[in-house]
C-alpha positions in Angstrom: 0.0 0.0 0.0 1.1 3.5 -0.7 0.7 6.5 1.6 -3.0 7.1 0.8 -3.8 3.4 1.1 -2.1 3.3 4.5 -4.1 6.4 5.5 -7.4 4.8 4.5 -6.6 1.6 6.3 -5.5 3.4 9.5 -8.5 5.6 9.6 -10.9 2.7 8.9 -9.5 0.6 11.7 -9.3 3.4 14.2 -12.8 4.8 13.6 -14.1 1.2 14.0 -12.3 0.9 17.3 -14.1 4.1 18.5 -17.4 2.4 17.8 -18.3 3.8 14.4 -19.7 1.6 11.6 -17.2 2.0 8.7 -17.4 0.5 5.2 -14.5 1.0 2.9 -14.6 0.6 -0.9 -11.4 -0.8 -2.3 -10.3 -1.8 -5.8 -10.4 -5.5 -6.4 -6.9 -5.2 -7.8 -5.8 -5.0 -4.1 -7.3 -8.4 -3.1 -3.9 -10.0 -3.4 -2.1 -7.4 -1.3 -4.8 -7.1 1.3 -5.6 -10.8 2.1 -6.8 -10.0 5.7 -9.7 -7.9 4.3 -11.1 -10.7 2.0 -14.5 -11.8 3.1 -15.0 -8.9 5.6 -18.4 -7.3 5.5 -16.9 -3.8 6.1 -14.8 -3.9 3.0 -16.3 -3.9 -0.5 -14.0 -4.8 -3.4 -15.0 -2.8 -6.5 -14.3 -4.4 -9.9 -11.6 -2.2 -11.6 -10.1 -2.3 -15.1 -6.5 -3.5 -14.9 -5.3 -0.9 -17.5 -2.8 1.4 -15.9 -4.2 4.6 -17.5 -7.8 3.8 -16.6 -7.5 2.1 -13.2 -8.4 5.1 -11.0 -11.1 6.4 -13.3 -12.6 3.0 -13.6 -12.5 2.6 -9.8 -14.1 6.0 -9.1 -16.9 5.5 -11.6 -17.9 2.1 -10.3 -17.4 3.1 -6.6 -19.7 6.1 -7.1 -22.3 3.8 -8.6 -22.1 1.6 -5.6 -22.3 4.6 -3.2 -25.5 5.8 -5.0 -27.0 2.3 -4.6 -26.2 2.3 -0.9 -27.5 5.8 -0.5 -30.9 4.8 -2.1 -31.2 1.7 0.1 -32.1 1.3 3.7 -28.5 1.5 4.9 -27.9 4.2 7.6 -25.1 5.9 5.7 -24.3 9.2 7.3 -21.1 10.5 5.6 -19.1 9.7 2.5 -15.3 10.2 2.8 -13.0 10.2 -0.2 -9.5 9.5 1.1 -7.7 9.9 -2.2 -7.3 13.4 -3.5 -7.0 12.7 -7.2 -7.9 10.1 -9.9 -11.5 10.5 -10.8 -14.8 12.3 -10.2 -16.3 12.3 -6.8 -20.0 12.7 -5.8 -21.3 15.8 -4.3 -23.5 16.1 -1.2 -26.4 17.0 -3.4 -25.9 13.8 -5.5 -26.5 11.5 -2.5 -28.1 13.8 0.1 -25.2 13.2 2.5 -22.2 15.2 3.5 -19.1 14.4 1.4 -15.6 14.8 2.9 -12.4 14.7 0.9 -8.9 14.4 2.3 -6.2 16.5 0.5 -2.7 15.0 0.9 -0.7 16.9 -1.7 -1.0 20.4 -3.3 -0.2 19.5 -6.9 0.1 23.1 -8.0 3.0 23.6 -5.6 4.8 20.5 -6.8 4.5 21.6 -10.4 5.9 25.0 -9.6 8.9 23.5 -7.6 9.9 21.1 -10.4 9.6 23.8 -13.1 11.9 26.1 -11.0 14.5 23.3 -10.9 14.5 23.0 -14.7 12.6 19.7 -14.9 10.8 19.5 -18.3 9.3 16.1 -18.8 6.0 16.6 -20.7 4.5 13.3 -19.6 5.1 14.2 -16.0 3.5 17.6 -16.2 0.5 16.2 -18.1 0.0 13.8 -15.2 0.3 16.7 -12.8 -2.3 18.7 -14.7 -4.7 15.8 -14.5 -4.1 15.4 -10.7 -4.5 19.2 -10.2 -7.8 19.3 -12.1 -9.2 16.3 -10.4 -8.2 17.6 -6.9 -9.6 21.1 -7.7 -13.0 19.7 -8.8 -13.1 17.4 -5.7 -12.5 20.4 -3.4 -15.3 22.3 -5.0 -17.8 19.4 -4.7 -16.8 18.4 -1.1 -18.9 19.5 1.9 -15.8 19.7 4.0 -12.1 19.2 3.3 -9.4 17.7 5.4 -5.9 19.0 4.8 -3.1 16.9 6.3 -0.9 19.9 7.0 -1.0 23.7 7.2 1.1 23.7 4.1 -1.4 21.6 2.2 -4.2 23.8 3.4 -2.5 26.9 2.1 -1.9 25.3 -1.3 -5.6 24.4 -1.5 -6.6 27.9 -0.8 -4.2 29.6 -3.2 -4.1 26.9 -5.9 -7.7 25.7 -6.0 -9.5 28.8 -4.9 -11.1 27.1 -1.9 -12.4 29.3 1.0 -10.4 28.6 4.2 -13.4 28.0 6.4 -14.2 24.9 4.3 -10.8 23.3 5.4 -9.9 21.5 8.6 -6.3 20.5 9.3 -6.0 16.9 10.6 -2.6 15.3 10.1 -1.9 11.8 8.9 -1.7 9.2 11.7 0.6 6.2 12.4 0.0 2.9 14.0 2.1 3.2 17.2 1.7 -0.5 18.0 2.9 -1.7 14.6 5.7 0.8 14.4 7.4 0.8 17.8 10.9 0.8 19.3 10.5 -2.9 20.4 10.4 -4.2 16.8 13.6 -6.1 16.0 15.6 -5.4 12.8 18.0 -8.3 13.4 16.5 -10.6 10.8 16.7 -7.9 8.1 20.3 -7.1 8.9 21.1 -10.8 8.8 19.3 -11.3 5.6 21.1 -8.3 4.0 24.4 -9.6 5.4 25.0 -6.5 7.5 27.2 -6.5 10.6 27.8 -3.2 12.3 27.8 -1.2 9.1 25.6 1.9 9.3 22.4 1.5 7.4 20.5 4.5 5.9 17.0 3.8 4.7 14.8 5.6 2.2 11.1 4.6 1.9 8.9 6.0 -0.9 7.9 6.0 -4.5 10.5 6.4 -7.1 9.2 9.7 -8.4 10.9 13.0 -9.2 9.8 15.0 -6.2 11.3 12.5 -3.7 14.8 13.8 -4.5 16.6 10.4 -4.8 19.2 11.9 -7.1 20.2 14.3 -4.3 20.4 11.5 -1.8 22.7 9.5 -4.0 25.1 12.4 -4.4 25.1 12.9 -0.6 25.7 9.2 -0.1 28.6 9.2 -2.5 30.2 11.9 -0.3 29.5 9.9 2.8 31.3 6.9 1.5 34.5 8.9 1.4 34.6 8.8 5.2 32.3 5.8 6.0 33.2 3.3 3.3 31.2 0.5 4.9 27.9 2.5 5.0 24.9 1.1 3.2 21.8 2.7 1.6 18.6 0.8 1.2 16.0 2.2 -1.2 12.6 0.7 -0.4 9.9 1.4 -3.0 8.9 0.7 -6.5 11.3 -1.0 -8.8 9.1 -1.6 -11.9 8.8 -0.8 -15.5 5.8 1.2 -14.6 7.9 3.6 -12.7 10.4 3.8 -15.5 7.8 4.8 -18.0 6.1 7.2 -15.6 9.0 9.4 -14.5 12.3 7.9 -15.8 13.5 8.1 -12.2 14.5 4.4 -12.0 16.5 4.7 -15.2 18.4 7.8 -13.8 18.8 6.0 -10.5 20.5 3.0 -12.1 22.7 5.4 -14.2 23.9 7.2 -11.0 24.6 3.9 -9.2 26.8 2.8 -12.2 28.5 6.2 -12.5 29.5 6.4 -8.9 30.2 2.6 -8.6 27.6 2.1 -5.8 26.5 -1.4 -6.7 28.0 -2.8 -3.4 26.7 0.0 -1.2 23.1 0.6 -2.5 20.4 -2.0 -2.2 17.3 -1.6 -4.3 14.8 -3.4 -2.1 11.6 -2.8 -4.2 8.2 -3.1 -2.6 8.0 -4.9 0.7 5.1 -6.4 2.7 3.3 -4.6 5.4 4.8 -7.1 7.9 8.4 -6.4 6.8 8.3 -2.6 6.7 8.5 -2.1 10.5 11.5 -4.5 10.6 13.3 -2.5 8.0 12.9 0.7 9.9 14.1 -1.2 13.0 17.2 -2.3 11.1 18.0 1.3 10.1 20.5 3.6 11.8 18.9 6.6 10.1 15.9 7.3 7.8 16.2 10.0 5.1 13.5 11.7 3.1 15.2 14.2 0.7 12.0 15.4 -1.0 11.9 18.4 -3.2 8.2 18.8 -2.3 6.1 16.9 0.2 2.5 17.5 1.4 3.2 15.7 4.7 5.7 12.9 4.9 4.1 9.8 6.4 7.4 7.9 6.1 8.8 10.2 8.8 5.9 9.3 11.2 6.7 5.6 10.7 10.4 6.2 11.4 9.8 8.4 14.4 7.3 5.9 15.8 10.1 3.3 15.6 12.4 5.8 17.5 14.7 6.2 14.5 16.4 9.6 13.8 15.3 11.3 10.6 17.0 13.6 8.2 14.6 15.4 5.8 14.3 18.5 3.7 12.7 21.7 5.0 9.9 21.7 2.4 6.1 21.5 2.3 4.5 19.9 5.4 7.7 18.2 6.6 8.6 20.9 9.2 5.1 20.3 10.8 6.2 16.6 11.3 9.9 16.9 12.2 11.0 19.5 14.7 14.5 20.5 13.5 17.2 19.7 16.0 14.8 17.9 18.4 13.1 15.0 16.5 15.3 15.1 13.4 17.5 17.3 11.3 16.1 19.4 8.4 18.2 20.6 5.5 17.5 22.8 2.4 16.0 20.9 -0.6 18.1 19.9 -3.6 21.4 20.5 -1.5 23.4 17.3 -1.5 26.2 18.8 0.5 24.0 19.9 3.4 22.2 16.5 3.2 25.6 14.7 3.5 26.6 16.8 6.5 23.4 16.1 8.3 23.6 12.3 7.6 27.2 12.3 8.7 26.4 14.2 11.9 23.7 11.8 13.0 25.7 8.6 12.2 28.8 9.9 14.0 27.0 10.9 17.2 25.2 8.0 18.8 23.9 10.1 21.7 22.4 12.6 19.3 20.9 9.7 17.3 19.3 8.3 20.4 17.9 11.6 21.6 16.4 12.4 18.2 14.8 8.9 18.0 13.3 9.1 21.5 12.0 12.6 21.0 10.4 11.5 17.7 8.6 8.6 19.4 7.3 10.9 22.1 6.0 13.4 19.5 4.2 10.7 17.5 2.5 9.4 20.6 1.4 12.9 21.6 0.2 14.2 18.3 0.0 11.6 15.5 -1.4 8.4 16.9 -4.3 7.0 14.9 -6.6 7.2 18.0 -6.1 11.0 18.1 -6.5 11.5 14.4 -9.6 9.3 14.2 -11.3 11.2 17.1 -10.6 14.5 15.3 -12.0 13.1 12.1 -15.2 11.9 13.8 -15.7 15.4 15.2 -15.5 16.8 11.7 -18.1 14.2 10.5 -20.4 15.4 13.2 -19.9 19.0 12.2 -20.6 18.2 8.6 -23.9 16.5 9.6 -24.9 19.5 11.7 -24.1 21.9 8.8 -24.2 19.9 5.6 -23.9 23.0 3.4 
């Protein structure tokens, strides 16, 4: 599951624990990756075309049909919540006579502007950004209420989509503090990867342009000059789909070859939900070098595991990581500063431990799913009291 899938699952489970009746519509293409949900009455698998360009649109159209059917029936459906902020048309409150909530994770207008300023000119990428921007803008206009996962995202919605501020409520992403916790062991991962005491840096995320992987590889190359045994694990997509979408995988392989990093960089690819916490536990440091980021859920997962984080001071990241207290923030697209921050954390075990412990405490106090679900339920109640 990607970030939005993780968000949907976490919100579903936490709202259910609070006593709410929640039914989630999911594409049937996820049946293989979500075996625990098969046969559950609170999860509806929607038939979806397995054609990459049409998957999301197909899912939205058929999901909307199912929602209309449920709304017309005897089911006591109070609120409809779209947890993905792009991909297809959503229903309005007028369509189903129920409040419609949409969660906005990422201000696409801001990402488009950042990448243009950096000289990125891939037409296919910007066409995809235009589709996402348009879809998200329409969703914001149709929604009864909007959840923005950060102040930064909320600002992007107001300025980029023309949405009135009073329509937006800021509720951050949450993290499962039981699944991701300091007690998880990473020994099996380190043994499987044949690591002894070598420092392990972990990146988790999609292989897309805005994640800044090219900056991380340059910083890591500098690091190897002083810590030759250091290892970098890149956890995320490793598919032809990624290559066609953004050419990042192709560039990544080119940099690994150019800097002779074959023995130091491990392309892990996608991992199971069970293995991801173990990979965080095996890490000495988690890095997110994004050029633009609406929030940064990966950082929550790392902090929940009490791992120090180095990330960029962009988007919603400073709302997650407190610079110098729960992690270190550096300017985006600056491989030298990124290298210095990584080196500082790896060299100072006391600093590393302090950052990790403070990160865990911050997650428990602000980002646990129980807190996020309660805030979301309050918004549902407000939407029901004032549906327009």
